[in-house]
VEXDRENBA-590308 format. One line per 10 residues: number of its first residue (from 0); their letters; for each residue x, y, z of C-alpha. Coordinates in Angstrom, 2 decimals, padded with zeros to 5 digits, always signed. Example, Ala and Ser with C-alpha at 12.3 -4.5 7.8 and 13.67 -1.06 7.14 Angstrom:
VEXDRENBA-590308
0> as> +012.30:-004.50:+007.80 | +013.67:-001.06:+007.14;
end
This chain:
VEXDRENBA-590308
0> mkilvpvdgs> -103.50:+211.41:+006.41 | -104.35:+212.20:+002.77 | -107.58:+210.50:+001.82 | -108.89:+210.15:-001.77 | -112.66:+209.90:-001.98 | -113.89:+209.00:-005.50 | -117.45:+210.05:-006.04 | -119.97:+209.53:-008.83 | -123.16:+210.94:-007.29 | -124.80:+207.54:-006.78;
10> qytqrmldyi> -126.54:+206.41:-003.63 | -123.32:+204.58:-002.77 | -121.47:+207.92:-002.84 | -123.96:+209.39:-000.30 | -123.72:+206.25:+001.88 | -119.96:+206.52:+001.87 | -119.95:+210.17:+002.83 | -122.54:+209.52:+005.60 | -120.23:+206.78:+006.92 | -117.24:+209.09:+006.96;
20> erheelfgps> -119.27:+211.78:+008.85 | -120.64:+209.27:+011.38 | -117.21:+207.78:+012.20 | -115.24:+210.80:+013.29 | -113.09:+208.52:+015.44 | -111.64:+207.08:+012.25 | -111.94:+210.08:+009.95 | -112.77:+213.56:+011.16 | -111.21:+216.96:+010.49 | -107.63:+215.94:+011.21;
30> hqytlctvvp> -107.23:+214.42:+007.70 | -107.03:+215.97:+004.20 | -109.82:+214.86:+001.88 | -109.95:+215.06:-001.89 | -113.29:+214.31:-003.53 | -112.75:+213.32:-007.10 | -115.19:+212.51:-009.91 | -114.15:+211.21:-013.29 | -115.86:+212.36:-016.45 | -115.71:+210.03:-019.46;
40> pvtsrassfl> -113.91:+211.60:-022.36 | -115.68:+213.00:-025.33 | -114.99:+210.85:-028.34 | -112.38:+212.10:-030.77 | -115.00:+212.13:-033.51 | -117.32:+214.34:-031.52 | -114.52:+216.58:-030.20 | -113.42:+217.28:-033.80 | -116.65:+219.22:-034.25 | -116.33:+221.17:-030.95;
50> shenvesyyq> -114.00:+223.86:-029.76 | -111.56:+223.09:-026.92 | -113.54:+225.57:-024.77 | -116.81:+223.76:-025.45 | -115.31:+220.38:-024.49 | -113.75:+221.83:-021.34 | -117.07:+223.43:-020.43 | -118.83:+220.10:-020.92 | -116.31:+218.44:-018.53 | -116.81:+221.17:-015.95;
60> deaatvlrpl> -120.61:+220.96:-016.19 | -120.58:+217.12:-015.84 | -118.31:+217.26:-012.82 | -120.45:+219.99:-011.17 | -123.53:+217.79:-011.58 | -121.84:+215.23:-009.36 | -120.02:+217.53:-006.98 | -122.69:+220.22:-006.35 | -124.95:+217.95:-004.26 | -121.90:+217.05:-002.13;
70> qafieqpgws> -121.26:+220.72:-001.28 | -122.51:+220.26:+002.31 | -119.86:+217.65:+002.96 | -117.21:+219.75:+001.19 | -117.99:+222.77:+003.40 | -117.94:+221.04:+006.79 | -116.36:+223.43:+009.26 | -112.82:+222.55:+010.22 | -112.47:+219.86:+007.59 | -109.85:+220.10:+004.82;
80> vkamhlvgsp> -111.84:+218.95:+001.78 | -111.13:+219.80:-001.87 | -113.07:+218.72:-004.91 | -111.72:+218.03:-008.36 | -112.47:+216.18:-011.57 | -110.50:+214.11:-013.99 | -111.25:+213.01:-017.51 | -110.74:+209.40:-018.61 | -111.50:+205.89:-017.63 | -112.63:+206.07:-013.96;
90> aaaiaelagk> -110.64:+203.18:-012.53 | -107.41:+204.06:-014.31 | -107.77:+207.80:-013.55 | -108.42:+207.27:-009.88 | -105.53:+204.79:-009.47 | -103.14:+207.07:-011.31 | -104.13:+210.10:-009.22 | -103.78:+208.06:-005.98 | -100.23:+207.01:-006.82 | -099.10:+210.33:-008.26;
100> egfdlivmgt> -100.41:+212.50:-005.47 | -099.26:+210.29:-002.62 | -102.65:+209.52:-000.98 | -102.50:+207.26:+002.08 | -105.94:+205.74:+001.66 | -108.78:+205.55:-000.81 | -112.34:+205.46:+000.58 | -114.98:+204.51:-001.99 | -118.40:+202.95:-002.42 | -118.67:+199.38:-003.59;
110> hghtvfgsvv> -120.95:+200.28:-006.50 | -121.80:+203.29:-008.62 | -123.95:+204.21:-011.60 | -123.81:+200.94:-013.52 | -126.43:+198.63:-014.97 | -125.17:+195.71:-012.94 | -126.43:+196.58:-009.45 | -126.40:+193.00:-008.27 | -122.71:+192.40:-008.96 | -120.64:+191.88:-005.84;
120> mgsvttgvig> -118.47:+194.91:-006.60 | -118.68:+197.48:-009.27 | -116.25:+197.46:-012.17 | -114.66:+200.75:-011.19 | -114.10:+199.51:-007.64 | -112.61:+196.30:-008.91 | -110.42:+198.25:-011.34 | -109.09:+200.57:-008.64 | -108.30:+197.74:-006.31 | -106.44:+195.91:-009.06;
130> rcklpvlliq> -104.34:+198.96:-010.01 | -103.49:+200.43:-006.51 | -100.82:+199.55:-004.05 | -102.33:+201.53:-001.24 | -105.20:+200.55:+001.04 | -108.75:+200.90:-000.27 | -111.61:+201.01:+002.22 | -114.92:+199.99:+000.62 | -118.22:+201.28:+002.00 | -121.38:+199.45:+000.98;
end
């Protein structure tokens, strides 16, 4: 099974990965995992003052800030895990990737790095659910 795991580095990301590790009967090394973080785009006004290389370097650095702490999960022996980043609106980018790459399941946290911690579900989570036609497993 191809499983997309959107990550943002929040405590909900860590809880979700802990859940995946603890429930090997559901997940485990027999599946293919893609960890994906979405970096917000640099505004067109700001990018007009920067070189393409500087903008790309910024995106790489921002993605590494999220993905680097997850390296232990990525390097689990026997697990097929790759990490990547996208640029854009998180919900739209995640949903587009999920459909385009033929994932079977999305596993994601219910919240992320937002101001509204008390909301029932985060806006990215709600946006992904509204845009996807495949199953989404939410981990709180």
